[in-house]
KEPATOR-86412 format. One record per residue (C-alpha): residue number from 1; residue in three letters; z, y, x. Coordinates in steps of 0.05 Angstrom, whole numbers. Each point is the difference from the previous one (the first is absolute). Example, Ala and Ser with C-alpha at 12.3 -4.5 7.8 and 13.67 -1.06 7.14 Angstrom:
2
<pt num="1" residuo="ALA" pz="156" py="-90" px="246"/>
<pt num="2" residuo="SER" pz="-13" py="69" px="27"/>
# end
This chain:
297
<pt num="1" residuo="MET" pz="-2272" py="648" px="139"/>
<pt num="2" residuo="SER" pz="-58" py="-29" px="-40"/>
<pt num="3" residuo="GLU" pz="-66" py="-14" px="33"/>
<pt num="4" residuo="ALA" pz="-52" py="54" px="-11"/>
<pt num="5" residuo="ARG" pz="-57" py="-21" px="-46"/>
<pt num="6" residuo="PRO" pz="-72" py="22" px="9"/>
<pt num="7" residuo="ALA" pz="-21" py="64" px="-36"/>
<pt num="8" residuo="ARG" pz="-53" py="-6" px="-54"/>
<pt num="9" residuo="PRO" pz="-68" py="16" px="32"/>
<pt num="10" residuo="PRO" pz="-50" py="50" px="-28"/>
<pt num="11" residuo="TRP" pz="-49" py="-53" px="-26"/>
<pt num="12" residuo="LEU" pz="52" py="-21" px="-51"/>
<pt num="13" residuo="ARG" pz="2" py="67" px="-35"/>
<pt num="14" residuo="ILE" pz="-18" py="-8" px="-73"/>
<pt num="15" residuo="ARG" pz="-31" py="53" px="-45"/>
<pt num="16" residuo="LEU" pz="34" py="-2" px="-68"/>
<pt num="17" residuo="ARG" pz="-46" py="11" px="-59"/>
<pt num="18" residuo="THR" pz="17" py="-4" px="-73"/>
<pt num="19" residuo="ASP" pz="-63" py="18" px="-38"/>
<pt num="20" residuo="GLU" pz="-21" py="-20" px="-70"/>
<pt num="21" residuo="ASN" pz="-16" py="-74" px="14"/>
<pt num="22" residuo="TYR" pz="68" py="-9" px="34"/>
<pt num="23" residuo="ARG" pz="37" py="32" px="-59"/>
<pt num="24" residuo="ARG" pz="-39" py="-41" px="-50"/>
<pt num="25" residuo="LEU" pz="17" py="-66" px="33"/>
<pt num="26" residuo="ARG" pz="73" py="20" px="8"/>
<pt num="27" residuo="SER" pz="4" py="17" px="-74"/>
<pt num="28" residuo="MET" pz="-33" py="-66" px="-20"/>
<pt num="29" residuo="VAL" pz="47" py="-41" px="44"/>
<pt num="30" residuo="ASP" pz="60" py="32" px="-33"/>
<pt num="31" residuo="GLU" pz="-28" py="-7" px="-70"/>
<pt num="32" residuo="LEU" pz="-14" py="-74" px="8"/>
<pt num="33" residuo="SER" pz="67" py="-14" px="36"/>
<pt num="34" residuo="LEU" pz="-37" py="-27" px="61"/>
<pt num="35" residuo="ASN" pz="23" py="-4" px="72"/>
<pt num="36" residuo="THR" pz="-46" py="15" px="59"/>
<pt num="37" residuo="VAL" pz="13" py="-22" px="71"/>
<pt num="38" residuo="CYS" pz="-30" py="68" px="19"/>
<pt num="39" residuo="GLU" pz="64" py="34" px="-25"/>
<pt num="40" residuo="GLU" pz="51" py="-55" px="12"/>
<pt num="41" residuo="ALA" pz="-20" py="-11" px="72"/>
<pt num="42" residuo="ARG" pz="-13" py="74" px="15"/>
<pt num="43" residuo="CYS" pz="-71" py="-16" px="22"/>
<pt num="44" residuo="PRO" pz="-29" py="55" px="45"/>
<pt num="45" residuo="ASN" pz="-67" py="-6" px="-35"/>
<pt num="46" residuo="ILE" pz="26" py="11" px="-71"/>
<pt num="47" residuo="TYR" pz="-33" py="69" px="-6"/>
<pt num="48" residuo="GLU" pz="-67" py="-23" px="28"/>
<pt num="49" residuo="CYS" pz="-3" py="-62" px="-44"/>
<pt num="50" residuo="TRP" pz="27" py="32" px="-63"/>
<pt num="51" residuo="ASN" pz="-46" py="60" px="7"/>
<pt num="52" residuo="ALA" pz="-57" py="-51" px="4"/>
<pt num="53" residuo="GLY" pz="26" py="-33" px="-64"/>
<pt num="54" residuo="THR" pz="24" py="-65" px="31"/>
<pt num="55" residuo="ALA" pz="68" py="-32" px="6"/>
<pt num="56" residuo="THR" pz="37" py="-65" px="14"/>
<pt num="57" residuo="PHE" pz="41" py="-24" px="-60"/>
<pt num="58" residuo="MET" pz="66" py="-34" px="14"/>
<pt num="59" residuo="ILE" pz="19" py="-52" px="-53"/>
<pt num="60" residuo="LEU" pz="62" py="-42" px="-14"/>
<pt num="61" residuo="GLY" pz="47" py="59" px="-1"/>
<pt num="62" residuo="GLU" pz="26" py="49" px="52"/>
<pt num="63" residuo="THR" pz="56" py="-42" px="31"/>
<pt num="64" residuo="CYS" pz="-15" py="-49" px="56"/>
<pt num="65" residuo="THR" pz="43" py="-61" px="14"/>
<pt num="66" residuo="ARG" pz="-10" py="8" px="75"/>
<pt num="67" residuo="ARG" pz="22" py="55" px="47"/>
<pt num="68" residuo="CYS" pz="-54" py="12" px="52"/>
<pt num="69" residuo="GLY" pz="21" py="49" px="54"/>
<pt num="70" residuo="PHE" pz="-63" py="42" px="-5"/>
<pt num="71" residuo="CYS" pz="-9" py="4" px="-76"/>
<pt num="72" residuo="ASN" pz="22" py="56" px="-45"/>
<pt num="73" residuo="VAL" pz="-4" py="-40" px="-65"/>
<pt num="74" residuo="LYS" pz="68" py="-9" px="-33"/>
<pt num="75" residuo="SER" pz="32" py="-68" px="12"/>
<pt num="76" residuo="GLY" pz="52" py="-38" px="-40"/>
<pt num="77" residuo="LEU" pz="3" py="-43" px="-63"/>
<pt num="78" residuo="PRO" pz="-58" py="15" px="-47"/>
<pt num="79" residuo="ARG" pz="4" py="0" px="-75"/>
<pt num="80" residuo="PRO" pz="-10" py="-72" px="-26"/>
<pt num="81" residuo="GLY" pz="-70" py="-22" px="-18"/>
<pt num="82" residuo="VAL" pz="-63" py="41" px="0"/>
<pt num="83" residuo="ASP" pz="-30" py="56" px="-42"/>
<pt num="84" residuo="ALA" pz="-48" py="-34" px="-48"/>
<pt num="85" residuo="ASP" pz="-34" py="67" px="-13"/>
<pt num="86" residuo="GLU" pz="-15" py="14" px="72"/>
<pt num="87" residuo="PRO" pz="-67" py="-37" px="6"/>
<pt num="88" residuo="GLY" pz="-27" py="40" px="-59"/>
<pt num="89" residuo="HIS" pz="26" py="66" px="28"/>
<pt num="90" residuo="VAL" pz="-32" py="-12" px="68"/>
<pt num="91" residuo="ALA" pz="-66" py="-19" px="-33"/>
<pt num="92" residuo="GLU" pz="4" py="63" px="-42"/>
<pt num="93" residuo="ALA" pz="11" py="44" px="61"/>
<pt num="94" residuo="VAL" pz="-59" py="-32" px="36"/>
<pt num="95" residuo="ALA" pz="-44" py="12" px="-61"/>
<pt num="96" residuo="ARG" pz="21" py="73" px="-7"/>
<pt num="97" residuo="LEU" pz="-14" py="13" px="73"/>
<pt num="98" residuo="GLY" pz="-66" py="-38" px="0"/>
<pt num="99" residuo="LEU" pz="18" py="-36" px="64"/>
<pt num="100" residuo="GLY" pz="-50" py="-46" px="34"/>
<pt num="101" residuo="HIS" pz="54" py="-30" px="45"/>
<pt num="102" residuo="VAL" pz="74" py="-7" px="-14"/>
<pt num="103" residuo="VAL" pz="57" py="-26" px="45"/>
<pt num="104" residuo="VAL" pz="58" py="-36" px="-32"/>
<pt num="105" residuo="THR" pz="63" py="-14" px="41"/>
<pt num="106" residuo="SER" pz="73" py="-14" px="-16"/>
<pt num="107" residuo="VAL" pz="71" py="-2" px="23"/>
<pt num="108" residuo="ASP" pz="27" py="-67" px="22"/>
<pt num="109" residuo="ARG" pz="29" py="-37" px="-60"/>
<pt num="110" residuo="ASP" pz="36" py="-59" px="30"/>
<pt num="111" residuo="ASP" pz="42" py="-3" px="-65"/>
<pt num="112" residuo="LEU" pz="-61" py="-25" px="-39"/>
<pt num="113" residuo="PRO" pz="-17" py="-75" px="1"/>
<pt num="114" residuo="ASP" pz="-72" py="14" px="21"/>
<pt num="115" residuo="GLY" pz="14" py="64" px="39"/>
<pt num="116" residuo="GLY" pz="-41" py="39" px="-51"/>
<pt num="117" residuo="ALA" pz="-65" py="-38" px="9"/>
<pt num="118" residuo="GLN" pz="-14" py="-8" px="-74"/>
<pt num="119" residuo="HIS" pz="11" py="75" px="-11"/>
<pt num="120" residuo="PHE" pz="-51" py="15" px="55"/>
<pt num="121" residuo="SER" pz="-48" py="-45" px="-37"/>
<pt num="122" residuo="ASP" pz="14" py="34" px="-66"/>
<pt num="123" residuo="VAL" pz="-13" py="69" px="31"/>
<pt num="124" residuo="ILE" pz="-65" py="-22" px="32"/>
<pt num="125" residuo="ARG" pz="-26" py="-30" px="-65"/>
<pt num="126" residuo="ALA" pz="21" py="62" px="-40"/>
<pt num="127" residuo="ILE" pz="-37" py="46" px="48"/>
<pt num="128" residuo="ARG" pz="-61" py="-45" px="-2"/>
<pt num="129" residuo="GLY" pz="1" py="-4" px="-76"/>
<pt num="130" residuo="ARG" pz="1" py="76" px="-7"/>
<pt num="131" residuo="ASN" pz="-40" py="17" px="62"/>
<pt num="132" residuo="PRO" pz="-50" py="-57" px="14"/>
<pt num="133" residuo="ARG" pz="-36" py="39" px="55"/>
<pt num="134" residuo="CYS" pz="63" py="17" px="39"/>
<pt num="135" residuo="ALA" pz="15" py="-38" px="65"/>
<pt num="136" residuo="VAL" pz="73" py="-22" px="5"/>
<pt num="137" residuo="GLU" pz="39" py="-6" px="65"/>
<pt num="138" residuo="VAL" pz="69" py="-31" px="0"/>
<pt num="139" residuo="LEU" pz="52" py="10" px="54"/>
<pt num="140" residuo="THR" pz="52" py="-53" px="-13"/>
<pt num="141" residuo="PRO" pz="68" py="-21" px="28"/>
<pt num="142" residuo="ASP" pz="6" py="-69" px="33"/>
<pt num="143" residuo="PHE" pz="27" py="-32" px="-65"/>
<pt num="144" residuo="LYS" pz="53" py="-36" px="43"/>
<pt num="145" residuo="ASN" pz="-54" py="-48" px="24"/>
<pt num="146" residuo="ARG" pz="-15" py="-29" px="-70"/>
<pt num="147" residuo="PRO" pz="-72" py="-29" px="4"/>
<pt num="148" residuo="GLU" pz="-8" py="0" px="-75"/>
<pt num="149" residuo="ALA" pz="12" py="75" px="-2"/>
<pt num="150" residuo="LEU" pz="-61" py="14" px="43"/>
<pt num="151" residuo="GLU" pz="-42" py="-46" px="-45"/>
<pt num="152" residuo="VAL" pz="21" py="40" px="-61"/>
<pt num="153" residuo="VAL" pz="-20" py="67" px="31"/>
<pt num="154" residuo="LEU" pz="-66" py="-25" px="28"/>
<pt num="155" residuo="ALA" pz="-18" py="-32" px="-67"/>
<pt num="156" residuo="ALA" pz="-3" py="70" px="-29"/>
<pt num="157" residuo="GLU" pz="-57" py="15" px="49"/>
<pt num="158" residuo="PRO" pz="19" py="63" px="37"/>
<pt num="159" residuo="GLU" pz="-55" py="27" px="46"/>
<pt num="160" residuo="ILE" pz="50" py="7" px="58"/>
<pt num="161" residuo="PHE" pz="64" py="-39" px="13"/>
<pt num="162" residuo="ALA" pz="46" py="37" px="48"/>
<pt num="163" residuo="HIS" pz="68" py="-15" px="30"/>
<pt num="164" residuo="ASN" pz="28" py="42" px="57"/>
<pt num="165" residuo="VAL" pz="32" py="-30" px="62"/>
<pt num="166" residuo="GLU" pz="23" py="72" px="16"/>
<pt num="167" residuo="THR" pz="24" py="-11" px="71"/>
<pt num="168" residuo="VAL" pz="4" py="-49" px="59"/>
<pt num="169" residuo="PRO" pz="43" py="-63" px="-4"/>
<pt num="170" residuo="ARG" pz="52" py="25" px="50"/>
<pt num="171" residuo="LEU" pz="19" py="58" px="-47"/>
<pt num="172" residuo="TYR" pz="4" py="-40" px="-65"/>
<pt num="173" residuo="ARG" pz="75" py="-10" px="0"/>
<pt num="174" residuo="GLU" pz="12" py="75" px="3"/>
<pt num="175" residuo="ALA" pz="-60" py="27" px="-38"/>
<pt num="176" residuo="ARG" pz="-11" py="-54" px="-52"/>
<pt num="177" residuo="PRO" pz="66" py="-38" px="-14"/>
<pt num="178" residuo="GLY" pz="-12" py="-53" px="-53"/>
<pt num="179" residuo="SER" pz="-73" py="-9" px="23"/>
<pt num="180" residuo="ARG" pz="-31" py="-46" px="52"/>
<pt num="181" residuo="TYR" pz="-62" py="13" px="41"/>
<pt num="182" residuo="ASP" pz="-24" py="-72" px="-5"/>
<pt num="183" residuo="VAL" pz="7" py="1" px="-76"/>
<pt num="184" residuo="SER" pz="-41" py="64" px="-5"/>
<pt num="185" residuo="VAL" pz="-56" py="-26" px="45"/>
<pt num="186" residuo="GLY" pz="3" py="-66" px="-36"/>
<pt num="187" residuo="LEU" pz="-11" py="34" px="-68"/>
<pt num="188" residuo="LEU" pz="-61" py="37" px="27"/>
<pt num="189" residuo="ALA" pz="-27" py="-65" px="30"/>
<pt num="190" residuo="ALA" pz="9" py="-35" px="-67"/>
<pt num="191" residuo="ALA" pz="-38" py="55" px="-35"/>
<pt num="192" residuo="ALA" pz="-56" py="-5" px="52"/>
<pt num="193" residuo="ARG" pz="-4" py="-76" px="-10"/>
<pt num="194" residuo="GLU" pz="-8" py="11" px="-76"/>
<pt num="195" residuo="ARG" pz="-56" py="49" px="16"/>
<pt num="196" residuo="ASP" pz="-34" py="-47" px="49"/>
<pt num="197" residuo="ARG" pz="-1" py="-59" px="-47"/>
<pt num="198" residuo="GLY" pz="-29" py="43" px="-56"/>
<pt num="199" residuo="ALA" pz="61" py="1" px="-45"/>
<pt num="200" residuo="SER" pz="8" py="75" px="10"/>
<pt num="201" residuo="SER" pz="-48" py="57" px="16"/>
<pt num="202" residuo="ALA" pz="55" py="47" px="22"/>
<pt num="203" residuo="ARG" pz="-5" py="32" px="68"/>
<pt num="204" residuo="VAL" pz="64" py="-7" px="40"/>
<pt num="205" residuo="LYS" pz="35" py="61" px="29"/>
<pt num="206" residuo="SER" pz="62" py="18" px="39"/>
<pt num="207" residuo="SER" pz="32" py="60" px="33"/>
<pt num="208" residuo="LEU" pz="43" py="20" px="60"/>
<pt num="209" residuo="MET" pz="41" py="63" px="11"/>
<pt num="210" residuo="LEU" pz="10" py="23" px="72"/>
<pt num="211" residuo="GLY" pz="57" py="39" px="30"/>
<pt num="212" residuo="LEU" pz="59" py="-46" px="-13"/>
<pt num="213" residuo="GLY" pz="6" py="-21" px="73"/>
<pt num="214" residuo="GLU" pz="-55" py="-51" px="5"/>
<pt num="215" residuo="ARG" pz="-40" py="-9" px="64"/>
<pt num="216" residuo="ASP" pz="-76" py="6" px="3"/>
<pt num="217" residuo="GLU" pz="-8" py="-73" px="19"/>
<pt num="218" residuo="GLU" pz="43" py="-21" px="-59"/>
<pt num="219" residuo="VAL" pz="-46" py="39" px="-47"/>
<pt num="220" residuo="LEU" pz="-61" py="-34" px="28"/>
<pt num="221" residuo="CYS" pz="33" py="-68" px="-7"/>
<pt num="222" residuo="VAL" pz="15" py="13" px="-74"/>
<pt num="223" residuo="MET" pz="-71" py="23" px="-11"/>
<pt num="224" residuo="ARG" pz="-25" py="-65" px="30"/>
<pt num="225" residuo="ASP" pz="48" py="-40" px="-43"/>
<pt num="226" residuo="LEU" pz="-26" py="35" px="-62"/>
<pt num="227" residuo="ARG" pz="-72" py="-11" px="19"/>
<pt num="228" residuo="ASP" pz="14" py="-74" px="14"/>
<pt num="229" residuo="ALA" pz="32" py="-4" px="-69"/>
<pt num="230" residuo="GLY" pz="-65" py="24" px="-32"/>
<pt num="231" residuo="VAL" pz="19" py="73" px="-14"/>
<pt num="232" residuo="GLU" pz="-63" py="42" px="-8"/>
<pt num="233" residuo="ILE" pz="27" py="71" px="-9"/>
<pt num="234" residuo="LEU" pz="54" py="33" px="43"/>
<pt num="235" residuo="THR" pz="33" py="67" px="-4"/>
<pt num="236" residuo="LEU" pz="42" py="32" px="56"/>
<pt num="237" residuo="GLY" pz="41" py="63" px="-9"/>
<pt num="238" residuo="GLN" pz="59" py="39" px="29"/>
<pt num="239" residuo="TYR" pz="70" py="-13" px="-25"/>
<pt num="240" residuo="LEU" pz="34" py="64" px="-24"/>
<pt num="241" residuo="GLN" pz="75" py="-2" px="-11"/>
<pt num="242" residuo="PRO" pz="12" py="18" px="-74"/>
<pt num="243" residuo="THR" pz="74" py="20" px="8"/>
<pt num="244" residuo="ALA" pz="53" py="2" px="54"/>
<pt num="245" residuo="GLU" pz="28" py="-66" px="-27"/>
<pt num="246" residuo="HIS" pz="-64" py="-38" px="15"/>
<pt num="247" residuo="LEU" pz="-24" py="-29" px="66"/>
<pt num="248" residuo="PRO" pz="-18" py="54" px="50"/>
<pt num="249" residuo="VAL" pz="-70" py="12" px="28"/>
<pt num="250" residuo="GLU" pz="-1" py="-28" px="70"/>
<pt num="251" residuo="ARG" pz="-69" py="26" px="18"/>
<pt num="252" residuo="PHE" pz="-59" py="39" px="-28"/>
<pt num="253" residuo="VAL" pz="-66" py="-36" px="11"/>
<pt num="254" residuo="THR" pz="-57" py="47" px="17"/>
<pt num="255" residuo="PRO" pz="-65" py="3" px="-39"/>
<pt num="256" residuo="GLU" pz="-35" py="-25" px="63"/>
<pt num="257" residuo="GLN" pz="46" py="-62" px="2"/>
<pt num="258" residuo="PHE" pz="-14" py="-13" px="-73"/>
<pt num="259" residuo="GLU" pz="-74" py="4" px="14"/>
<pt num="260" residuo="THR" pz="8" py="-50" px="57"/>
<pt num="261" residuo="LEU" pz="36" py="-48" px="-48"/>
<pt num="262" residuo="ARG" pz="-55" py="9" px="-52"/>
<pt num="263" residuo="ALA" pz="-52" py="-20" px="52"/>
<pt num="264" residuo="SER" pz="42" py="-60" px="21"/>
<pt num="265" residuo="GLY" pz="5" py="-22" px="-72"/>
<pt num="266" residuo="GLU" pz="-74" py="4" px="-10"/>
<pt num="267" residuo="GLU" pz="-11" py="-41" px="63"/>
<pt num="268" residuo="MET" pz="47" py="-53" px="-28"/>
<pt num="269" residuo="GLY" pz="-45" py="-6" px="-61"/>
<pt num="270" residuo="PHE" pz="36" py="39" px="-55"/>
<pt num="271" residuo="ARG" pz="-49" py="21" px="-54"/>
<pt num="272" residuo="HIS" pz="34" py="69" px="-6"/>
<pt num="273" residuo="VAL" pz="54" py="35" px="41"/>
<pt num="274" residuo="GLU" pz="31" py="64" px="-25"/>
<pt num="275" residuo="SER" pz="41" py="29" px="58"/>
<pt num="276" residuo="GLY" pz="32" py="68" px="8"/>
<pt num="277" residuo="PRO" pz="66" py="38" px="0"/>
<pt num="278" residuo="LEU" pz="1" py="13" px="-75"/>
<pt num="279" residuo="VAL" pz="-32" py="-65" px="-22"/>
<pt num="280" residuo="ARG" pz="40" py="-41" px="-51"/>
<pt num="281" residuo="SER" pz="-17" py="-67" px="-31"/>
<pt num="282" residuo="SER" pz="-37" py="30" px="-60"/>
<pt num="283" residuo="TYR" pz="-31" py="59" px="37"/>
<pt num="284" residuo="HIS" pz="-75" py="2" px="-15"/>
<pt num="285" residuo="ALA" pz="9" py="-67" px="-35"/>
<pt num="286" residuo="GLU" pz="-64" py="10" px="-39"/>
<pt num="287" residuo="ARG" pz="-40" py="-6" px="65"/>
<pt num="288" residuo="HIS" pz="24" py="-72" px="10"/>
<pt num="289" residuo="VAL" pz="-42" py="-25" px="-59"/>
<pt num="290" residuo="PRO" pz="-74" py="13" px="12"/>
<pt num="291" residuo="HIS" pz="-42" py="29" px="-55"/>
<pt num="292" residuo="GLY" pz="-39" py="-66" px="-5"/>
<pt num="293" residuo="ASP" pz="61" py="-39" px="-24"/>
<pt num="294" residuo="PRO" pz="-2" py="-20" px="-74"/>
<pt num="295" residuo="ALA" pz="57" py="46" px="-20"/>
<pt num="296" residuo="ARG" pz="-36" py="60" px="28"/>
<pt num="297" residuo="THR" pz="-69" py="-12" px="-33"/>
# end
């Protein structure tokens, strides 16, 4: 007999809304042949964000070369190469929506020599060329620990450089096969060093999902590791099992526990902590760049 799993609590109920802004963005995404992590990852905030006219664009195709136990994005062997038209299409979508802040993420592309770093750079530059007042946040893979890949992305001058550690080290083998905790933290630390020496102005950001079986003390330890690495912005949210084939939810973290973690993060010195059951990496992303930053003035 299988072990009983916790029932979804009332604070995770989501009101579905599909008004005009939502339908407009959905139509544009289809017209420009774009992918959004909002749809691919079944984000619980898709209706809130899309109704507000914001979205996270997922570049480099819809097939990931890794198979994380929590992720609903399709995995397998991607089509060779990259879509040369994609940077222009993303920039066009940003212009049509009049966005002041856009998040660009991707699948893992371990089949590419640079892991897709140059394509990230091309997308950033295309957005900036068409939308000079728009702040750009990138959420990248680990690029298989290639230092030159990080340099290529940061040279395009995103306002925020993000890479998610996702979970605690003990759960990496099951939750993130093909990835390593030390590599992820090392990438964030390298981005922070570039910022600190003045070679980059990008703020450094990471994210954790809770509910995969981690212990509270492990979460606090990861938060300290990230702060020691120079991470400024942290998001914490509840893992929700996308299908029965994915890792089960081991616990539902209460809003009060998320608030305690937010306070702990602020005490550690994070510039901004977004913490709550429905929080995802790009949730309220526009708040993480203050209005006084160059891209917002």
